[in-house]
DSSP file (Angstrom, degrees, kcal/mol; ACC not computed):
  #  RESIDUE AA STRUCTURE BP1 BP2  ACC     N-H-->O    O-->H-N    N-H-->O    O-->H-N    TCO  KAPPA ALPHA  PHI   PSI    X-CA   Y-CA   Z-CA
    1    1 A X     >        0   0    0      0, 0.0     4,-2.7     0, 0.0     5,-0.2   0.000 360.0 360.0 360.0 -40.2   15.3   20.3   11.2
    2    2 A X  H  >  +     0   0    0      1,-0.2     4,-2.2     2,-0.2     5,-0.2   0.923 360.0  50.2 -56.1 -48.1   12.3   22.4   12.5
    3    3 A X  H  > S+     0   0    0      2,-0.2     4,-2.5     1,-0.2    -1,-0.2   0.909 111.2  49.3 -56.9 -47.6   12.1   20.2   15.5
    4    4 A X  H  > S+     0   0    0      1,-0.2     4,-3.1     2,-0.2    -2,-0.2   0.940 111.6  48.2 -55.9 -52.6   15.9   20.6   16.2
    5    5 A X  H  X S+     0   0    0     -4,-2.7     4,-2.2     1,-0.2    -1,-0.2   0.857 110.5  51.8 -63.6 -35.7   15.7   24.4   15.8
    6    6 A X  H  X S+     0   0    0     -4,-2.2     4,-2.1    -5,-0.2    -1,-0.2   0.912 111.9  47.0 -72.7 -41.6   12.7   24.5   18.1
    7    7 A X  H  X S+     0   0    0     -4,-2.5     4,-2.3     2,-0.2    -2,-0.2   0.897 113.3  47.6 -64.7 -41.1   14.5   22.5   20.8
    8    8 A X  H  X S+     0   0    0     -4,-3.1     4,-2.4    -5,-0.2    -2,-0.2   0.881 110.3  50.7 -69.6 -30.2   17.6   24.6   20.5
    9    9 A X  H  X S+     0   0    0     -4,-2.2     4,-2.5     2,-0.2    -2,-0.2   0.912 110.1  52.1 -63.0 -45.0   15.6   27.8   20.7
   10   10 A X  H  X S+     0   0    0     -4,-2.1     4,-2.5     1,-0.2    -2,-0.2   0.926 111.6  47.2 -57.4 -47.1   13.9   26.5   23.9
   11   11 A X  H  X S+     0   0    0     -4,-2.3     4,-2.2     2,-0.2    -1,-0.2   0.935 110.8  49.6 -64.8 -43.7   17.2   25.7   25.4
   12   12 A X  H  X S+     0   0    0     -4,-2.4     4,-2.1     2,-0.2    -1,-0.2   0.874 110.4  50.7 -62.1 -37.4   18.7   29.0   24.6
   13   13 A X  H  X S+     0   0    0     -4,-2.5     4,-2.3     2,-0.2    -2,-0.2   0.949 111.1  50.0 -63.9 -49.3   15.7   30.8   26.0
   14   14 A X  H  X S+     0   0    0     -4,-2.5     4,-1.5     1,-0.2    -2,-0.2   0.876 111.1  47.7 -59.5 -42.1   16.0   28.8   29.2
   15   15 A X  H  X S+     0   0    0     -4,-2.2     4,-1.7     2,-0.2    -1,-0.2   0.909 111.1  51.3 -64.1 -42.6   19.7   29.5   29.5
   16   16 A X  H  X S+     0   0    0     -4,-2.1     4,-1.0     1,-0.2     3,-0.4   0.950 111.8  47.4 -64.7 -49.6   19.2   33.3   28.9
   17   17 A X  H  < S+     0   0    0     -4,-2.3    -1,-0.2     1,-0.3    -2,-0.2   0.770 109.0  52.9 -70.6 -22.3   16.5   33.5   31.6
   18   18 A X  H  < S+     0   0    0     -4,-1.5    -1,-0.3    -5,-0.2    -2,-0.2   0.796 108.2  52.3 -78.7 -26.4   18.6   31.6   34.1
   19   19 A X  H  < S+     0   0    0     -4,-1.7    -2,-0.2    -3,-0.4    -1,-0.2   0.689  88.1  99.7 -80.7 -16.2   21.4   34.0   33.6
   20   20 A X  S  < S-     0   0    0     -4,-1.0     3,-0.1    -5,-0.1     2,-0.0  -0.455  82.4-108.2 -72.1 139.9   19.3   37.0   34.2
   21   21 A X        -     0   0    0     -2,-0.2    -1,-0.1     1,-0.1     2,-0.1  -0.297  38.4-100.6 -69.0 152.5   19.5   38.6   37.7
   22   22 A X        -     0   0    0      1,-0.1     2,-0.2     2,-0.0    -1,-0.1  -0.388  45.1 -99.4 -73.7 147.3   16.5   38.2   40.0
   23   23 A X        -     0   0    0      1,-0.1    -1,-0.1     2,-0.1    -3,-0.0  -0.478  15.6-141.1 -73.8 144.1   14.2   41.2   40.2
   24   24 A X  S    S+     0   0    0     -2,-0.2     2,-0.8     1,-0.1    -1,-0.1   0.596  81.4  91.1 -73.7  -9.8   14.6   43.6   43.1
   25   25 A X        -     0   0    0    128,-0.0    -2,-0.1   129,-0.0     2,-0.1  -0.780  63.2-168.7 -96.2 107.9   10.8   43.9   43.2
   26   26 A X        -     0   0    0     -2,-0.8     2,-0.4   124,-0.4    -2,-0.1  -0.450  17.6-129.2 -88.9 165.6    9.3   41.3   45.5
   27   27 A X        -     0   0    0     -2,-0.1     2,-0.5     2,-0.0   128,-0.1  -0.972  19.6-163.1-120.1 137.5    5.7   40.4   45.9
   28   28 A X        +     0   0    0     -2,-0.4   123,-0.0   126,-0.3    -2,-0.0  -0.962  19.4 167.3-122.6 128.5    4.2   40.3   49.5
   29   29 A X        +     0   0    0     -2,-0.5     3,-0.1     3,-0.0    -1,-0.1   0.161  47.0 103.6-125.0  12.7    1.0   38.5   50.3
   30   30 A X  S    S-     0   0    0      1,-0.2     3,-0.1     3,-0.0    -2,-0.1  -0.034  82.8 -50.4 -86.5-167.1    1.1   38.5   54.1
   31   31 A X  S    S-     0   0    0      1,-0.1    -1,-0.2    18,-0.0     2,-0.2  -0.274  71.3 -90.5 -68.5 156.8   -0.6   40.5   56.7
   32   32 A X        -     0   0    0     -3,-0.1     2,-0.6     1,-0.1    18,-0.1  -0.418  31.2-120.6 -67.5 132.8   -0.6   44.2   56.3
   33   33 A X        +     0   0    0    122,-0.7   124,-0.3    -2,-0.2    16,-0.3  -0.666  33.6 178.5 -64.3 113.0    2.2   46.3   57.9
   34   34 A X        -     0   0    0     14,-2.5   127,-0.7    -2,-0.6     2,-0.3   0.699  60.9 -12.3 -97.5 -22.6    0.2   48.6   60.1
   35   35 A X  E     -Ab  48 161A   0     13,-1.2    13,-2.6   125,-0.2    -1,-0.3  -0.949  57.0-133.2-171.2 159.0    3.1   50.5   61.6
   36   36 A X  E     -Ab  47 162A   0    125,-2.4   127,-2.0    -2,-0.3     2,-0.4  -0.874  10.9-160.9-116.2 151.0    6.9   50.5   62.0
   37   37 A X  E     -Ab  46 163A   0      9,-1.9     9,-3.1    -2,-0.3     2,-0.5  -0.998   5.0-168.2-132.1 126.2    9.0   51.1   65.2
   38   38 A X  E     -Ab  45 164A   0    125,-3.0   127,-3.2    -2,-0.4     2,-0.7  -0.970   5.6-165.5-114.8 125.3   12.6   52.1   64.9
   39   39 A X  E  >> -Ab  44 165A   0      5,-2.9     5,-1.6    -2,-0.5     4,-0.7  -0.891   4.5-169.9-111.4 101.0   14.8   51.9   68.1
   40   40 A X  T >45S+     0   0    0    125,-2.1     3,-0.5    -2,-0.7    -1,-0.2   0.835  81.5  52.0 -62.0 -39.2   17.9   53.9   67.2
   41   41 A X  T 345S+     0   0    0      1,-0.2    -1,-0.2   124,-0.2   125,-0.1   0.849 117.4  39.0 -70.1 -33.2   20.0   53.0   70.3
   42   42 A X  T 345S-     0   0    0     -3,-0.4    -1,-0.2     2,-0.2    -2,-0.2   0.477 103.6-130.7 -90.1  -7.7   19.4   49.2   69.7
   43   43 A X  T <<5 +     0   0    0     -4,-0.7    16,-0.8    -3,-0.5     2,-0.4   0.950  62.2 136.0  52.6  48.9   19.7   49.5   65.9
   44   44 A X  E   < -AC  39  58A   0     -5,-1.6    -5,-2.9    14,-0.2     2,-0.4  -0.994  36.8-170.5-132.9 126.9   16.5   47.5   65.6
   45   45 A X  E     -AC  38  57A   0     12,-2.8    12,-3.1    -2,-0.4     2,-0.4  -0.959   9.4-162.0-119.3 136.1   13.6   48.2   63.3
   46   46 A X  E     -AC  37  56A   0     -9,-3.1    -9,-1.9    -2,-0.4     2,-0.6  -0.957  11.3-153.4-121.3 134.8   10.2   46.3   63.6
   47   47 A X  E     -AC  36  55A   0      8,-2.5     7,-2.6    -2,-0.4     8,-1.2  -0.869  25.1-164.0-100.3 131.0    7.4   45.9   61.2
   48   48 A X  E     -AC  35  53A   0    -13,-2.6   -14,-2.5    -2,-0.6   -13,-1.2  -0.847  27.0-159.4-117.1 149.8    4.1   45.3   62.9
   49   49 A X  E >  S- C   0  52A   0      3,-2.6     3,-2.8    -2,-0.3     2,-0.3  -0.963  79.3 -55.5-119.7 110.2    0.7   44.1   62.0
   50   50 A X  T 3  S-     0   0    0     -2,-0.5   -16,-0.0     1,-0.3   -15,-0.0  -0.439 124.0 -16.6  52.5-114.0   -1.5   45.5   64.8
   51   51 A X  T 3  S+     0   0    0     -2,-0.3     2,-0.4    -3,-0.1    -1,-0.3   0.399 119.0  92.5 -97.7   1.8    0.2   44.1   67.9
   52   52 A X  E <  S-C   49   0A   0     -3,-2.8    -3,-2.6     1,-0.0     2,-0.5  -0.833  73.1-126.3-105.4 138.4    2.3   41.4   66.3
   53   53 A X  E     +C   48   0A   0     -2,-0.4    -5,-0.2    -5,-0.2     3,-0.1  -0.651  25.5 178.9 -74.5 120.2    5.9   41.7   65.1
   54   54 A X  E     -     0   0A   0     -7,-2.6     2,-0.3    -2,-0.5    -1,-0.2   0.865  65.8  -3.3 -85.5 -48.1    6.0   40.6   61.5
   55   55 A X  E     -C   47   0A   0     -8,-1.2    -8,-2.5     2,-0.0     2,-0.4  -0.990  57.2-153.4-143.9 154.0    9.7   41.2   60.9
   56   56 A X  E     -C   46   0A   0     -2,-0.3     2,-0.4   -10,-0.2   -10,-0.2  -0.991  15.9-176.6-127.7 141.7   12.7   42.6   62.7
   57   57 A X  E     -C   45   0A   0    -12,-3.1   -12,-2.8    -2,-0.4     2,-0.3  -0.971  21.4-136.2-132.8 154.7   15.8   44.1   61.1
   58   58 A X  E     +C   44   0A   0     -2,-0.4    87,-0.3   -14,-0.2     2,-0.3  -0.734  35.2 175.0 -90.1 149.0   19.2   45.5   62.1
   59   59 A X        -     0   0    0    -16,-0.8     2,-0.3    -2,-0.3    85,-0.2  -0.960  30.1-116.6-150.4 167.8   20.3   48.8   60.5
   60   60 A X  B     -E  143   0B   0     83,-2.0    83,-2.3    -2,-0.3     2,-0.1  -0.730  29.4-160.4-108.2 162.5   22.9   51.6   60.2
   61   61 A X        -     0   0    0     -2,-0.3    77,-2.6     1,-0.2    76,-0.9  -0.383  34.6 -56.1-121.7-169.0   22.2   55.3   61.0
   62   62 A X  B     -i  138   0C   0     75,-0.2     3,-0.3    78,-0.2    -1,-0.2  -0.362  57.2-101.3 -69.0 161.5   23.6   58.7   60.2
   63   63 A X  S    S+     0   0    0     75,-1.8     2,-0.2     1,-0.3    13,-0.2   0.527 123.9  48.6 -68.6  -6.8   27.1   59.4   61.1
   64   64 A X  S    S+     0   0    0     11,-2.0    13,-0.3    74,-0.1    -1,-0.3  -0.700  75.0 168.5-119.2  69.6   25.9   61.4   64.2
   65   65 A X        +     0   0    0     -3,-0.3     2,-0.5    -2,-0.2    12,-0.2   0.682  46.2  82.8 -70.1 -18.1   23.5   58.6   65.6
   66   66 A X  S    S+     0   0    0     10,-0.1     2,-0.1     2,-0.0   100,-0.0  -0.747  84.8  15.3 -94.7 126.5   22.7   60.0   69.0
   67   67 A X  S    S-     0   0    0     -2,-0.5    10,-0.4    99,-0.2    -3,-0.1  -0.121  90.2 -59.3 105.6 161.7   20.1   62.6   69.4
   68   68 A X        -     0   0    0      8,-0.1     2,-0.3     1,-0.1    10,-0.2  -0.318  54.8-102.1 -70.4 154.5   17.3   64.1   67.3
   69   69 A X        +     0   0    0      1,-0.1    10,-0.2     8,-0.1    -1,-0.1  -0.615  43.5 166.3 -69.2 133.3   17.7   65.7   63.9
   70   70 A X        +     0   0    0      1,-0.4     2,-0.3    -2,-0.3    43,-0.2   0.611  57.9   6.6-117.6 -30.7   17.6   69.5   64.2
   71   71 A X  S >  S-     0   0    0     40,-0.0     3,-1.4    42,-0.0    -1,-0.4  -0.981  84.1 -75.8-157.0 168.1   18.9   70.7   60.9
   72   72 A X  T 3  S+     0   0    0     44,-3.0    46,-0.2    -2,-0.3    44,-0.1  -0.424 113.9  16.9 -71.4 133.8   20.0   69.8   57.4
   73   73 A X  T 3  S+     0   0    0     66,-0.3    -1,-0.3    -2,-0.1    67,-0.1   0.566  84.2 118.1  83.6  10.4   23.5   68.2   57.4
   74   74 A X  S <  S-     0   0    0     -3,-1.4    -2,-0.1    65,-0.1     3,-0.1   0.635  75.1-131.4 -81.0 -14.8   23.7   67.4   61.1
   75   75 A X        +     0   0    0     64,-0.5   -11,-2.0     1,-0.3    65,-0.3   0.597  62.8 130.1  76.0  15.3   24.0   63.6   60.2
   76   76 A X        -     0   0    0     -5,-0.3     2,-0.4    63,-0.3    -1,-0.3  -0.671  59.2-128.7-100.1 151.7   21.2   62.7   62.7
   77   77 A X        -     0   0    0    -10,-0.4    -8,-0.1   -13,-0.3    64,-0.1  -0.845  36.4-112.6 -98.9 137.8   18.2   60.6   62.1
   78   78 A X        -     0   0    0     -2,-0.4     2,-0.4    62,-0.3   -10,-0.1  -0.266  25.1-145.3 -78.4 160.9   15.0   62.4   63.3
   79   79 A X        +     0   0    0    -10,-0.2     2,-0.3     2,-0.1    86,-0.2  -0.948  53.8  57.7-124.1 138.8   13.1   61.1   66.3
   80   80 A X  E    S-D  164   0A   0     84,-2.1    84,-3.2    -2,-0.4     2,-0.5  -0.911  88.7 -41.8 138.9-163.5    9.3   61.2   66.6
   81   81 A X  E     +D  163   0A   0     -2,-0.3    82,-0.2    82,-0.2     2,-0.2  -0.917  62.3 145.7-106.9 129.6    6.2   60.0   64.6
   82   82 A X  E     -D  162   0A   0     80,-3.0    80,-2.9    -2,-0.5     2,-0.3  -0.691  34.2-122.5-138.0-169.7    6.1   60.2   60.9
   83   83 A X  E     -D  161   0A   0     78,-0.3    17,-2.6    -2,-0.2     2,-0.5  -0.968  30.0 -99.8-142.0 160.7    4.6   58.2   58.0
   84   84 A X  E     +F   99   0B   0     76,-2.4    75,-4.1    -2,-0.3    15,-0.2  -0.683  45.8 170.4 -81.3 126.5    5.9   56.6   54.9
   85   85 A X  E     +     0   0B   0     13,-1.8     2,-0.3    -2,-0.5    14,-0.2   0.455  51.1   9.6-124.4   0.4    5.1   59.2   52.2
   86   86 A X  E     -F   98   0B   0     12,-0.6    12,-3.6    71,-0.1     2,-0.4  -0.975  55.4-138.1-171.3 165.4    6.9   58.1   48.9
   87   87 A X  E     -F   97   0B   0     -2,-0.3     2,-0.3    10,-0.2    10,-0.2  -0.930   5.2-160.1-131.5 151.0    8.8   55.3   47.2
   88   88 A X  E >   +F   96   0B   0      8,-3.1     3,-1.3    -2,-0.4     8,-1.1  -0.808  10.1 178.2-136.8  97.7   11.9   55.4   45.0
   89   89 A X  T 3  S+     0   0    0     -2,-0.3    -1,-0.1     1,-0.3     8,-0.0   0.670  84.5  50.4 -71.9 -13.5   12.4   52.4   42.9
   90   90 A X  T 3  S+     0   0    0      6,-0.1    -1,-0.3     3,-0.0     5,-0.1   0.011  77.1 150.3-113.8  29.4   15.5   54.0   41.3
   91   91 A X    X   -     0   0    0     -3,-1.3     3,-1.2     3,-0.2    -3,-0.0  -0.270  54.8-131.2 -56.8 141.9   17.3   55.0   44.4
   92   92 A X  T 3  S+     0   0    0      1,-0.3    -1,-0.1    33,-0.0     3,-0.1   0.506 110.6  63.7 -73.4   1.3   21.1   55.0   44.1
   93   93 A X  T 3  S-     0   0    0      1,-0.1     2,-1.5    34,-0.1    32,-1.5  -0.222 124.3-102.0-112.8  39.4   20.8   53.1   47.4
   94   94 A X  S <  S-     0   0    0     -3,-1.2     2,-0.3    31,-0.1    -3,-0.2  -0.647  90.4  -9.4  87.4 -81.8   19.0   50.1   45.7
   95   95 A X  S    S-     0   0    0     -2,-1.5    30,-1.7    -5,-0.1     2,-0.3  -0.941  70.9-170.0-138.4 155.5   15.4   50.9   46.8
   96   96 A X  E     -FG  88 124B   0     -8,-1.1    -8,-3.1    -2,-0.3     2,-0.4  -0.997  17.4-153.6-152.5 150.8   14.1   53.4   49.2
   97   97 A X  E     -FG  87 123B   0     26,-2.1    26,-2.2    -2,-0.3   -10,-0.2  -0.981  30.2-125.7-118.8 132.5   10.9   54.5   51.1
   98   98 A X  E     -FG  86 122B   0    -12,-3.6   -13,-1.8    -2,-0.4   -12,-0.6  -0.503   9.3-145.9 -84.6 151.4   10.6   58.0   52.2
   99   99 A X  E     -FG  84 121B   0     22,-2.7     2,-2.0   -15,-0.2    22,-0.5  -0.924  26.4-119.9-110.2 127.6    9.9   59.2   55.7
  100  100 A X        +     0   0    0    -17,-2.6     2,-0.2    -2,-0.4   -16,-0.1   0.097  53.4 168.8 -73.3  32.8    7.7   62.4   56.1
  101  101 A X        +     0   0    0     -2,-2.0    19,-0.4    20,-0.3    20,-0.3  -0.548  46.2  54.6 -68.1 142.0   10.4   64.4   57.9
  102  102 A X        +     0   0    0     -2,-0.2     2,-0.1    17,-0.2    -1,-0.1   0.560  68.0 171.8 -80.4 140.9   10.2   67.3   58.4
  103  103 A X     >  -     0   0    0      1,-0.1     4,-2.0    -2,-0.0     5,-0.2  -0.401  54.1 -83.2 -95.4-170.4    6.9   68.0   60.1
  104  104 A X  H  > S+     0   0    0      1,-0.2     4,-2.2     2,-0.2     5,-0.2   0.891 129.8  50.2 -60.4 -46.0    5.7   71.2   61.6
  105  105 A X  H  > S+     0   0    0      1,-0.2     4,-2.5     2,-0.2    -1,-0.2   0.914 110.6  49.9 -61.2 -41.9    7.6   70.7   64.9
  106  106 A X  H  > S+     0   0    0      2,-0.2     4,-1.8     1,-0.2    -2,-0.2   0.862 110.8  48.8 -63.7 -37.1   10.9   69.9   63.0
  107  107 A X  H  X S+     0   0    0     -4,-2.0     4,-2.2     2,-0.2    -1,-0.2   0.874 111.1  50.3 -72.4 -35.2   10.6   72.9   60.9
  108  108 A X  H  X S+     0   0    0     -4,-2.2     4,-2.0     2,-0.2    -2,-0.2   0.945 109.9  51.0 -60.9 -49.5    9.9   75.1   64.0
  109  109 A X  H  X S+     0   0    0     -4,-2.5     4,-0.7     1,-0.2    -2,-0.2   0.892 111.4  46.3 -59.8 -42.8   12.9   73.7   65.7
  110  110 A X  H >X>S+     0   0    0     -4,-1.8     5,-2.3     1,-0.2     3,-1.0   0.907 108.4  57.6 -64.5 -41.8   15.3   74.3   62.8
  111  111 A X  H ><5S+     0   0    0     -4,-2.2     3,-1.1     1,-0.3    -2,-0.2   0.854 100.1  56.4 -57.9 -40.1   13.9   77.8   62.4
  112  112 A X  H 3<5S+     0   0    0     -4,-2.0    -1,-0.3     1,-0.3    -2,-0.2   0.717 109.1  48.3 -65.9 -20.5   14.9   78.7   66.0
  113  113 A X  H <<5S-     0   0    0     -3,-1.0    -1,-0.3    -4,-0.7    -2,-0.2   0.522 115.0-119.5 -92.8  -9.5   18.4   77.7   65.1
  114  114 A X  T <<5S+     0   0    0     -3,-1.1     2,-0.3    -4,-0.5    -3,-0.2   0.803  76.9 113.3  73.9  30.5   18.2   79.8   62.0
  115  115 A X  S   <S-     0   0    0     -5,-2.3    -1,-0.3   -45,-0.1    -2,-0.2  -0.912  73.6-100.7-130.7 156.3   18.8   76.7   59.8
  116  116 A X        -     0   0    0     -2,-0.3   -44,-3.0     1,-0.1   -46,-0.1  -0.547  28.1-132.3 -76.6 148.2   16.9   74.7   57.3
  117  117 A X        -     0   0    0    -46,-0.3     2,-0.2     1,-0.2    -1,-0.1   0.750  37.9-142.5 -72.4 -21.9   15.4   71.5   58.6
  118  118 A X        -     0   0    0    -46,-0.2     2,-0.3   -47,-0.1    -1,-0.2  -0.486  18.3-161.7  88.1-169.4   16.6   69.3   55.8
  119  119 A X        +     0   0    0     -2,-0.2   -17,-0.2     1,-0.2   -19,-0.1  -0.951  50.3  99.6 173.7-164.4   14.6   66.5   54.3
  120  120 A X        +     0   0    0    -19,-0.4     2,-0.6    -2,-0.3    -1,-0.2   0.969  47.3 164.3  62.6  53.1   15.1   63.4   52.1
  121  121 A X  E     +G   99   0B   0    -22,-0.5   -22,-2.7   -20,-0.3     2,-0.3  -0.930  13.0 166.7-107.1 124.7   15.1   60.9   55.0
  122  122 A X  E     -G   98   0B   0     -2,-0.6    20,-2.3   -24,-0.2     2,-0.5  -0.847  45.3-125.8-133.8 160.2   14.6   57.4   53.8
  123  123 A X  E     +Gh  97 142B   0    -26,-2.2   -26,-2.1    -2,-0.3     2,-0.3  -0.973  56.4 156.4 -93.9 121.5   14.8   53.8   54.7
  124  124 A X  E     -Gh  96 143B   0     18,-2.4    20,-2.7    -2,-0.5   -28,-0.2  -0.912  42.8-108.1-150.7 171.1   17.0   52.5   52.0
  125  125 A X        -     0   0    0    -30,-1.7     2,-0.3   -32,-1.5    20,-0.2   0.073  51.8 -79.2 -81.6-159.9   19.4   49.7   50.9
  126  126 A X        -     0   0    0      1,-0.1     3,-0.2    17,-0.1    -1,-0.1  -0.799  17.8-160.0-107.7 148.6   23.2   50.2   50.4
  127  127 A X  S    S+     0   0    0     -2,-0.3     2,-0.3     1,-0.3    -1,-0.1   0.716  94.4  29.8 -90.5 -23.3   25.2   51.8   47.6
  128  128 A X  S >> S-     0   0    0      1,-0.1     3,-2.4   -35,-0.1     4,-0.7  -0.931  72.5-150.1-141.0 110.9   28.3   50.0   48.7
  129  129 A X  T 34 S+     0   0    0     -2,-0.3    -1,-0.1     1,-0.3    -2,-0.0   0.662  94.4  66.3 -59.6 -22.9   28.0   46.7   50.4
  130  130 A X  T 34 S+     0   0    0      1,-0.2    -1,-0.3     3,-0.0    -4,-0.0   0.742  94.1  59.7 -74.1 -21.1   31.2   47.4   52.4
  131  131 A X  T X4 S+     0   0    0     -3,-2.4     3,-2.4     2,-0.1     4,-0.3   0.923  79.4  98.8 -70.8 -44.3   29.6   50.2   54.3
  132  132 A X  T 3< S+     0   0    0     -4,-0.7     4,-0.1     1,-0.3    12,-0.1  -0.210  98.7   2.5 -52.7 120.5   26.8   48.3   55.9
  133  133 A X  T 3  S+     0   0    0      2,-0.2    -1,-0.3     1,-0.0     3,-0.1   0.551 104.1 103.0  78.0   9.5   27.6   47.3   59.5
  134  134 A X  S <  S-     0   0    0     -3,-2.4     2,-0.2     1,-0.6    -2,-0.2   0.484  99.9 -55.2-100.5  -2.0   31.0   49.2   59.4
  135  135 A X  S    S-     0   0    0     -4,-0.3    -1,-0.6   -74,-0.0     2,-0.3  -0.618  78.0 -58.7 138.7 163.2   29.8   52.2   61.4
  136  136 A X        +     0   0    0     -2,-0.2   -74,-0.2     1,-0.1   -71,-0.0  -0.543  60.5 159.9 -74.4 131.8   27.0   54.6   60.9
  137  137 A X        +     0   0    0    -76,-0.9   -75,-0.2    -2,-0.3   -74,-0.2   0.561  31.0 100.8-132.4  -9.6   27.5   56.2   57.5
  138  138 A X  B    S-i   62   0C   0    -77,-2.6   -75,-1.8     3,-0.2   -74,-0.1  -0.064  75.0-117.2 -74.8 179.2   24.2   57.7   56.2
  139  139 A X  S    S-     0   0    0    -77,-0.2   -64,-0.5   -76,-0.1   -63,-0.3   0.060  91.5 -47.9 -99.9  17.5   23.3   61.5   56.3
  140  140 A X  S    S+     0   0    0      1,-0.3   -62,-0.3   -65,-0.3   -78,-0.2   0.364 107.6 121.9 132.7  -5.2   20.3   60.6   58.6
  141  141 A X        -     0   0    0    -80,-0.2     2,-0.5   -64,-0.1    -1,-0.3  -0.258  65.2-114.7 -84.9 174.1   18.7   57.8   56.9
  142  142 A X  E     - h   0 123B   0    -20,-2.3   -18,-2.4   -81,-0.1     2,-0.4  -0.960  36.2-164.3-105.3 113.3   18.0   54.2   58.0
  143  143 A X  E     +Eh  60 124B   0    -83,-2.3   -83,-2.0    -2,-0.5     2,-0.3  -0.884  13.5 170.3-114.5 133.6   20.2   51.8   55.9
  144  144 A X        -     0   0    0    -20,-2.7   -85,-0.1    -2,-0.4   -12,-0.1  -0.849  45.4 -77.3-126.4 163.7   19.6   48.0   55.7
  145  145 A X     >  -     0   0    0     -2,-0.3     4,-2.3   -87,-0.3     3,-0.5  -0.314  46.4-110.0 -54.9 145.3   21.1   45.4   53.3
  146  146 A X  H  > S+     0   0    0      1,-0.2     4,-2.0     2,-0.2     5,-0.2   0.899 116.1  51.4 -44.2 -53.7   19.7   45.3   49.8
  147  147 A X  H  > S+     0   0    0      1,-0.3     4,-1.3     2,-0.2    -1,-0.2   0.895 112.0  48.1 -64.1 -35.7   17.9   42.0   50.1
  148  148 A X  H  > S+     0   0    0     -3,-0.5     4,-2.7     1,-0.2    -1,-0.3   0.848 109.0  54.0 -63.5 -36.6   16.2   43.2   53.3
  149  149 A X  H  X S+     0   0    0     -4,-2.3     4,-2.5     2,-0.2    -2,-0.2   0.810 102.4  56.4 -62.9 -30.5   15.3   46.3   51.6
  150  150 A X  H  X S+     0   0    0     -4,-2.0     4,-1.5    -5,-0.2  -124,-0.4   0.930 110.6  46.1 -59.8 -49.7   13.7   44.4   48.8
  151  151 A X  H  X S+     0   0    0     -4,-1.3     4,-1.4     1,-0.2    -2,-0.2   0.916 114.2  46.7 -65.5 -47.5   11.5   42.7   51.5
  152  152 A X  H  X S+     0   0    0     -4,-2.7     4,-2.6     1,-0.2     3,-0.5   0.939 108.2  56.8 -63.4 -43.0   10.6   46.0   53.3
  153  153 A X  H  < S+     0   0    0     -4,-2.5    -1,-0.2     1,-0.3    -2,-0.2   0.815 110.8  43.3 -55.6 -36.1    9.8   47.7   50.0
  154  154 A X  H  < S+     0   0    0     -4,-1.5  -126,-0.3    -3,-0.2    -1,-0.3   0.736 117.2  46.0 -81.7 -23.2    7.3   45.1   49.3
  155  155 A X  H  < S+     0   0    0     -4,-1.4  -122,-0.7    -3,-0.5     2,-0.3   0.890 100.1  69.3 -78.4 -50.5    5.8   45.0   52.7
  156  156 A X     <  -     0   0    0     -4,-2.6     2,-0.3    -5,-0.2  -122,-0.1  -0.610  63.3-161.0 -91.9 131.2    5.4   48.7   53.6
  157  157 A X    >   -     0   0    0     -2,-0.3     3,-1.5  -124,-0.3   -73,-0.3  -0.730  34.3 -88.0-107.0 155.1    2.9   50.9   51.8
  158  158 A X  T 3  S+     0   0    0     -2,-0.3   -73,-0.2     1,-0.2     3,-0.1  -0.382 115.3  37.8 -56.1 138.5    2.7   54.7   51.6
  159  159 A X  T 3  S+     0   0    0    -75,-4.1     2,-0.4     1,-0.3    -1,-0.2   0.371  78.8 138.9  97.3  -6.2    0.7   56.0   54.6
  160  160 A X    <   -     0   0    0     -3,-1.5   -76,-2.4   -76,-0.2    -1,-0.3  -0.587  54.9-123.0 -78.6 128.0    2.2   53.5   57.0
  161  161 A X  E     -bD  35  83A   0   -127,-0.7  -125,-2.4    -2,-0.4     2,-0.4  -0.427  25.6-163.5 -70.6 146.0    3.0   55.2   60.4
  162  162 A X  E     -bD  36  82A   0    -80,-2.9   -80,-3.0  -127,-0.2     2,-0.6  -0.999   7.3-160.8-132.4 131.3    6.6   55.1   61.7
  163  163 A X  E     -bD  37  81A   0   -127,-2.0  -125,-3.0    -2,-0.4     2,-0.6  -0.952   6.8-162.7-109.2 120.5    7.7   55.8   65.2
  164  164 A X  E     -bD  38  80A   0    -84,-3.2   -84,-2.1    -2,-0.6     2,-0.2  -0.915  11.0-167.7-108.9 107.2   11.5   56.6   65.5
  165  165 A X  E      b   39   0A   0   -127,-3.2  -125,-2.1    -2,-0.6  -124,-0.2  -0.573 360.0 360.0 -87.8 150.5   12.7   56.2   69.1
  166  166 A X              0   0    0     -2,-0.2   -99,-0.2  -127,-0.2  -127,-0.1   0.502 360.0 360.0 -57.1 360.0   16.0   57.4   70.6
């Protein structure tokens, strides 16, 4: 009887573990991502290790994708050199990594317009899978599919430089 209960308990444990969803937190053991390049017009993001491209991703942008971000609410994605400055494992957009916008130049540009520069610019997953690839829909962020965001989240560390080109 004990043996039977032990076997049934083992089978039940295996079934429960196979039904659980996979973790969104991946482990990366490859070369360090030393910088990120985002080309807005091509909708291409590249993760580099020194001079070698490790990965390439397609993405969606803010609802006003052309031009630099000048103030909060303009729907644009900033252009310039920043760095990854934070991580949000509980983002409503699956996972997200923060971009250090605004910098001193961004704050000065917004001030000349009499507006706040905004903030909270992230590379993130999607909240609604139907949005991705259907037009630019964010408020200035860079959005990738959730599976790709899991990979990016595991590969990119705080302090990584990011260059966002027009």
